[in-house]
N, C-alpha and C positions, 0 to 999 in steps of 0.2 A: 527465472520465472519472475515476471513483473506484473503486479496487480495494483489497482488504484480504486478508491471509492470515496464518496462524499458523505458516507454514513459512519460516524465514529464507532458505534457498537459493532458494526460489520467489520470495520478495520481491526478492532481489538480481537474479534473472533477469528479472523483470518490469521492474525499474528499468533494467537494461541495454537491454532491447528497446525500452521506451517512450522512453527518453532518446535512442535512435538513430533514432527514427521521425520523419521529416520532417513538420512541421506540428504537432507536439505539444511543449508546454513544461511543465516541472514547475512547478506552482503554488507550491511551497514552496522553490524554488531547486534548482539543479543537484545531483543526487545525494542530495537530502534527502527523507526520509519525512515524511508529514504526521501531525499529532496526530489521534487519533480524534475526529471531531466528535460532539458530544452528540446531534445529530439522527439519527445512524446507530444503528439498533437493534443490540444484541448478538446475534450469530448463534450457533447451536448449535455451530458449528465454533470460534468464538472462545472460547466458554465451555469447550469441550473442551480447546482449546489452552492456555488459562490454567490449567486443572486439571492439565495435564501439564507445566506449567512453561515452555511456549513463550511467546515474545513474540508480539505482534501488530503487523503493519506495514501502514500505510495509505499509498497512493500516490494523489496527485491531479494529473492532467495536464489541460491545457486546450489548445484550438487556439491556435496561435501563428502 
């Protein structure tokens, strides 16, 4: 499961919810965000977020 957002509060909420979900494991370690993979295309939301000075957070979870 790969998610990305340019809103920090939303990224933290996703991290909290996914980390507490039985059967999911953070692929990059507990509480860690993932680097943006080169194969993921830049979205219009990401471009907008970068233009506005927002960070971009990627989360990658797998079944565990």
